[in-house]
N, C-alpha and C positions, 0 to 999 in steps of 0.2 A: 556813558550809556552803553558800554560794551558788555555789561553783565546780562546774560540771558538765562539766568536762573529763574525757573517758573515760579510765581506766587500761587498759581492756580493751574491744575491739570485737568483736562476734560478728556475723558475716555469715550471716544466715539467710534471704537471698534464695532463693526457689525452694522453701521448705519450707512446708508447711501445718500448721495447727493439729492437734496441740498441740505440734509440734516446736520452734518458736522458744522457747516457755516451757520446755519440757524441757531445751533447751540452756542457757538462762539458769539454771535450777536446778542443773544439773550444774556450771556454771562460776562461780557466785556466790562459792564459796569460794576462788577463785583471786585474789581481790582482798582487800585489807584493809578493815576496818570504816571507813566514811566515803568509801570510794572508789566510783567511778561506772563502771557498765558500760554500754555502748552496744549495743543490739540493733537491727541493721538488718534489717527484715522487710517484704516485699511482700504478705504475707498480710493481707487486710483484718480478719480476726479478731484479730490481734495488737493492734489499737487498743484493744480491751477486755480481752484476755486478760492482757497485760502489767500494766496498772494493777491488775486483779483479783488476779493472782498476788502483786504487791507488797503489797497490803492483807492477803491471807491469810497471808503469810510474814513480815510485819513489816518490809519494806523500803520505801523511798521511791520512787515514780515521780517522777522529778525533771524530767520534762517530755518533749516530743517535738521532734526536729529534723528536718530534711530533708537527706539526702545529695545530693551533686552530681548524681546520676542521678535524683533525684526520689523515691527510696525514704524511707519514714518510718524514723526512728531513735529508738527508745525508750530514755530514759536512766534508769537504775535505780541509786540509791545504796543501797549495802549498810549496814544499820543494826545488824545483830546478828552 
């Protein structure tokens, strides 16, 4: 389970809290268990919101990457 290649990427640039997490919650079922969703978000609150959502919902925050344009990309592995 070390692979963090995203099966689905959500572009949440320009949206503010709580919209990136709402979009993640809405789309998590679009990937299979074990798959990774990448959430690109420029809202600073996403840095704490996405990991907190993962803890509350039983998914894994698999790390944070940086998009070519410098935006943070939060990697979430579906566990259930």
